[in-house]
N, C-alpha and C positions, 0 to 999 in steps of 0.2 A: 560628669555624666555621658555627656556626648561619645565617648569612646565607648561606653559599655552599652549603648543603644545601638551601634553597629556591631557588635559582637559575635552575632547570631551567624553571619556570614563565614566565620572561621569554620563552622563545621556542618556547613551547608552546600559542600560543592554538589550534591546530587540532590537538593532541596527542588532545583526547578528545571525546567525544562528549556533550555537554549535551542534555537535556532539559526544554524549555521547555512551561509551562503557566501556567493562570493563578496559580500560586501564585509562580511566577517573575517575574510581571510587576514593574518597578521594582527589581529585585536585578542586583548587578554581576558580571560575568562577570570573570574574571583578567586579560583582556584590556582589558576597560572601567575597571579599577580601576587599572592601568598607564598606560593613557591620559591617565586623570586626574590622577595623580600627577605626570607628567610634565608636564602643561599647566600645575597648580597651584603647582608647586613652587617656590619662590623660590630656593633655591640654585642650582638648574637657570639661573634666569633671571642669576644673577649671573655664573655661569661665561659664559653668551652674552655678557653684556656685557664681560667682561674679553677675550673672543674679539674681539668689533667693536672694543674698545679699543686691543688689538695690532694690527692691521690696521691702523687710523690710524696708530697707529707706525710700522707699516712705510711707510706712502705718504710720512709727513714724513722717515724715511730717504731714500727714494728721491730726496725732492725737492732734498737737499743736494747730488746730483751736477747741478744745472741751474742755472742762473743766475738770483738776485733780481733783481728790478726794481721799482723805487718811485716815484710822482712827487708832486710837492708843489706848493703855491701860496700864495702870502701878498701881503697888501694893508695897508698902513698911511700915517700922516702922522708928519713932522717937523716941529718950530717951532724956531727961534731957529739958533745957529752950525751947523751941519751941513756934512759933506760931499754935494754931488750926485754921487749913485752913477752918472751917464752923465757928465757935464761932469769930475768929481772937483775940481772949486773949493769952494771954501768960499762959502757963502750962509746969509744969515741972513733968510731966510725961510720961510714952510710950504710943505714939499715931499710930494705924494703920490706912492706907489710901489707898483707890482704886479711881484711874483716868479715865477717859475715854474721848475722844475727838475726832472729826471729822473736816476736812480742805478741802477746797476748794478753787481752784483758777482759773480765766480764763483769758486769753490776750486779750487785747480788741485794743490796738494799739501797734506796734512795729517796724514803719517805714517799713511795707511790707515784712519785714523778714520773716514770717511765709508763706504768701501767694507766696512768690517767691521761698524759700524753696522748696514749693510743685511743682511748674512750673520746676523748676530744677532736681527735682527726677524724676518727670514723664519723662523727655528727658533723664537721665542717665539710667532708665529702658528700656527705648528704645534702646540706645545706646549699652546696654550690649546686648540686645536679637540681634542686628545687630552684635556684636562681635561673638554671640555664631554661627552664621550664616557665617560669615568670618571665622572662627576657623573650622568648618564643612567643608567649602571650599578648605581651605589650607590641610588638613588631606586627605580629597578626591583627591586633585592635586596630594600632595606626595604620595598617594597610586597608583596611577596611574601611575606616572613617574615611580615606582619601578617595577609595573607591566608590563608594555611596554616592560621596559628594561631586565625582564624576557623572553618577548615574542621575543624579537630581537634577544638576546643571544640564543633562541633556533633555530631560522632562520639562524643565522650564524655557529651554530654547525653542524646544515643539509647540507648548501653549504659546510663546511669543509670536513663531512662525503662523502659527494657526489665524492669532489675532491680526496679523500684519496683511495675510491674504484675507481675510474678511474685509477690512478696510480697503484695501486696493480694489477687491472687486465692488464692493458699494460705489468707491470714488468713480469710478470707470461707467457704471449706471447712472450715477447722479449726473455725469459730464453729458452725457447724451441728453437726458432729460430737461438739464438746464439749457441746452443747446435749443432743445425743442421748445424751449419757453416754460415748459411745465414745473418746473421748480426755480427757485431763486438762484442768483449764484452765491450768495453769502452760504447755503449749505454746502455748496462745491468746496469753499474755501473751509468751512468749518470741518469737512471729509479729509482735506488736504492736510491740514493741521493734524487731523488725529491720525492720519497715515504716517506723518513724519514722526510724532510721537512713538508709533507701534516699530519703526523703524528705528528709532532708537533704542528702544526695549530690546529688539533684536540683535542690535550690534553690544548693547550691555549683556545679553544673554551670553552672547558667543566670546566675548571677553570672560567671562566668568567660568565659562567653561573651559576655555584654553588655560586659565588659572588652575582650575583643579585638575585638569588633565597633566599638566606642569608639576605640580606637587605630587601627584601621585607617579609622575614620573620620577623626577627625584628622589623621591622615598624608595623606590624599587633600585636605584642608582643605575639605572639606563637613558642613553642619549636623548633628548624630547628632539621631536619634530613634531610635525602639522598629522601625518598620518598615525600618529598613538592614538589608540582609542581601545575600549573595553565592548564587552558584549554584555547586557544587561540582563538579567534573569528576570524571569515573568516574578513580580511580586502581587500576590492575593492576601485579601483578608476573610477570607470563608474561615469560619471555623475557629478564628482565633478569641480568645476569652482571657481575662485574667485570672479566674479562677477564683477558688476561695481560700487559697491558702496566704495565711498574714504574713506579714515583715519578718515576725517572731521567728516562724518556723524557716521562711526561705533565709533567713543568716545563719540559724543551727545546721542547716545542710551544707551552705556554701561555706562556711567555717572549717566542716571537717574536710573539704575537698579542694579548696582553692591553694597553690602552691606556695604563695606569700605567706600565708596564715601558717603554715605549716613549717617555713624555714625560718618565722619569726620565734616560735615554739622551740625549737632544735637550737636556735641561736642563745636563748636562755640555756638552755640544756649545756651547750657547749662552755659558757661561760663562768658554769656552775665548776666545769671540772677546770679552767683556767684558775677559779679561788684554789682548789685543792692543791694544783700543781705549784702555786705559790706558797701556799702551804708548807708544802714538801719541802721546799728550799731551807726551814729552820732545822730540818731532822738532820741527826747523822746519816750520813752515807756506808756504804761497806762495798768492797770490790775485790775482786780475785784478779791476780794478774801471774804471768809466769813470761821466762826468758830462756832463751839458748844463746849461746855467742861460743866464736870459735874464730881463730886465728893462723896467719900464717908470715914468718919471716924468711927474710933470704939467708940471715945471719944466725942462724938459732943457735949456734955451737961454734967454738972456734975451729970447728972442722968442716967437714962437708956437710951443706944444709942438709935437712930432713927432706922427704918427697913431699910433695905439696898434700896427697890425701892424707899420710902418713901423721902430718903436724896439726892437721883439721882435726883428725880422730885423737891426737894428743890432749890435744889444747881443748876440745869440748868441754861448755861449762853449762849447765841448767839451772834457772832459780826459778822459786814459786813463791808470792807473797801473798799475804792478805791486809787489804789497806783499810783504814778506819778514820773517815774526816768527821769533825765535829764544828760546827758553824756556831763561832762564838761571838764574832763583830763582823760585820759584813759592810763596815761603811755605807750602813741603811740601805743597801740595795737591796736585799730581800724584804724587806717592810715596805720599801717603794712599791716593789714589784706586787705586792700582797695588796694594796693601796689600788693599785692601778687596775687590777684583775677583779677587785670588789666594785670599782667604778663601770669596769666594761659590764660587769653583770647586770648593773643597774641601769646600764643603758640600753641593754638586749630586752629588760622587763620593759622600759618606757617604749621602744621600739614595737615590742609585740602589741602591749594595749594601744599603740596609735595605729599599727595595721589593722587590728579589730575595729576600730573606731572608724576608720576609715571605709572598712567595707560593709561595716553598718549602714553608715550614711549614703554610699551608693546604691546598695538596697531599697533604702528606705526612699531616696531619689527615683531609682526605677521604677518601684510600686505607684510614687506618686503620679511621676509621668506618664508610667501605662494607663493611669485608670484618667488622669487628665486627657490623654490622646485617643482613648476609646470614645469619651464625651465629642471631644474637638471632632472627629473623623465622622461620628454620624451628623452633628451637626453640617457640617462642612457639606457633607453628601446632599443634604436636605437641600443647602442652599444653593448648590450646584443645581440640582434638579428645577429649582424652582426661577433661579434668574437665567437658566438655559432658556425656558420656558417662556420668561419675561422679553428676553434677548428674540425670541421667535416670533413674538407678538410685534414687537416693534419695529423688528425689520419690518414685517409685513406692511405695518402702519406708516413710515417711513415711506415705503416703496409708490405707497396711494399718495403720500402728500399729507398725512392725518397728524405728524408729529414733524417736528425740526430736526436736524441735523444734532442740535446739540442732544437733544433726549435721546435721540439715536446713540451717541458717544456715549451717553450716561449708561445707557441698559449695556452696551459693549464692553466699557471698562469694569462695570459692577462685575459682569461675566467671568470677566478675564482675571479679576482676583481672586474671585470666587474660585476657579480653576487653579490658582497659581497655590492658594490656601488650603484647596483639598490634597492636592500632590504633599505639601509638607506636613498634612495631617496624616495621611496615609503611611508614609514613611516612617513617622514618628510611633504611631498607631502600632504598625506591624513589627518593626526594631524593640520598642519598648516591651512588648510581650513575649518575644524571643530572650529579651534580657533576663527577665525573670527564669524560662526556661531555662537558660545558661545556668544559673544560680544554682536551681532544681535539679541540675544534672539529667534534664529530660533531652530526648533526641530533636534535634532542631528541625523541623521541615517546615515548609511553606505550602 
């Protein structure tokens, strides 16, 4: 489900307002990240090569409907007693010869194997085209996932740095009050411990951000350095709603538009043609062939040899044949091929069921996550507002000595955790709703 939650940014290159400045120079937008991933990804290149290979197979299958034609030539010498190929007499001398030939054949009937191979190859081309599309989607999903991990880590770092600044400012003020005798030294020590804790949280957030950047950089096949960064689009929740569409309707729409489902269905049809091809091996086959032959020898008679072209003309021969082949026993090869084709058809049917089940489960998870994320975001928003006011009051009371440093730290930590939860809930809510929009085929905008 995690990858689907991040799907929306694939199609939202124009959905947000990006503010460019000197700080953004050299940083990647989401659109640039996706384009780079698609350009550099080797799995996509393999899928594209498989598509080209299937197109070559289709061309070869269509070619079986056409007559084949080949030409050949040979030249050599004979010594000792041999038959002169022109006079048909036995001779005991050196004979030089030149042979030329042309051959052509055309399948007339082959149990439907040629026609079914063409139909199967056409389906395989379409399956591979859909696989390329699916591969592009998978790569984009993975890139978006890693991109959002960076964005999320940057927001968490901002929250941690804000908390550290609050602790540091309050510590400096407390030091002055302790020095003046207005507060006990214990309050200063408590705040020093709190500042150290916040510094550790900043360090952890920085490390998490670095790891997130590294993962994105490696996915894009780019060398990683500390200057690598992204430009975060503005993400809002205004106007977002789950809507009244149920899981069944979402699934019905998604089933008809996602490439993996279409590819799975076509793979079953391709396997059905595979069974027909295997059955065709049990049928007789009929073919037509033709041959043209001529030769030249340098000892055509006991007198002066005939001229080259004259001999070729005189020795020209043609033949035409109709061939019938009836498979009686093929050492079980045909029977084994049919059994394998039927197994492949069943495997394709299982894969189609599996693809549909996975899609339905993903939609169910997306729908459930969207509903839960909506409730979590609304609750987190109220919680942050309440704890923000509570922290403001705790800060005022601490500054006048009405509460101790421990109570102040509790209020600060509660606000910090609430803000972190709100960030998580916000991203979860926005992207969960957009996942449903993706399945429905709606335009994705923020």
